[in-house]
N, C-alpha and C positions, 0 to 999 in steps of 0.2 A: 614978609615972607620971602627966604631964599628962593631962588630959582636957577637951575644948571639946563641950560643948552644939551638936547642929544648929541652933538659933536663933542662937546665939553664931556659929558660923560661917557661916552664911548670911550674918549682919548684914558678917561678916569680908569676905566674898568679893565682897560689896556696897560694898565702903569703897576705891574708888579710889585714897585716900592710902596704903592698904599693897599691900606685895608678896604677890600669890597665893601660899598655900602649895601643896607638891605633894597633891595627893588622890590617895593612893595605896590602891586598891580591893584588898584581897586575897581578897575571893570569887573563888568556881569561876567556869567560864565560863557556863554554863547559867543562874546567877543572874545576870550582868552583861547578859542578853538579855532578862530581866523588866525590872531597873529598873535605873539607876545616875544617880549625880550629875556633870551635865554637866562635864568635863573633868579628868574621873578618868582615872588610869592604870590599866592593868588589871596585876594580878602576883598572882596565885593563891596563897594561903598556903604549900603545898607547895613553889613553887619561889623561894620568898624566899631560902631558906639560899645557893642558886646563882646567884642573880640581884640578890642587895641592891649590887654593887657599881657596878651600873648609875644608882644612886641617889646625888642630891648630899648627902652629910655634912653641910654647912653649911645647907643649905637647910630652912628649917620644913617638915614633913610631915607631915599628917594622914591615918591609916591607917583605914581604914572596912573593915566587913564587914558582918552583915546585925543582928545587935543589938550587936555591942561587943567579944563574946568573944575570937573570934579576932583581930581587930584589936587587941586588949590584951597577947595573946601574940605577935604580931609587934612592936609598939612593945619589949615588954622584950625580944625579942630583938635588934633594931634597936639599943636600947641598950647593949646587951652588946658590941657591933660597933664602937661607941664614936660614932654617932649621939645627940649630945646635943640635938635639936630636933625631938623625934617625939611627935605629940600624937595619943591616940584620941577617935574620935568615940563619944560615950557615946550608946548605943541604935543606932548604926549606921543603914543606910539604912532599917530599919524607924521611928526615930524622928524621921528627916528626912521620911519621908512623914507622919508624924502631927504634926509641928510646923511644919514648914517648905512641904512639897509636898504636900497631901492627895491631888492629883491623881494621884500616882505609884503603878505598878502594885505591888502588894505580895504577896507569898506568906509 
């Protein structure tokens, strides 16, 4: 499974030369109320098996959770469904807050 660090993702999102990946946030709604990375699409982990057809199999997708564990599981699930371009955000939004956006609310 491919991984990307929060700093690498921030650099990627700031690069107008590269197409932006889908930011798939698999946390629960109450978690998203606390904090989220701008532009992310909410799809709680438990709903992914029923909703993954909504995603573009060809588009690069960075999967996000709190620390990187749930998102890693979703990446593996999507890969088994034929998605070849999924990437886990190592450290999740907690890592994003620590490395990229220290003003982000944390929990």
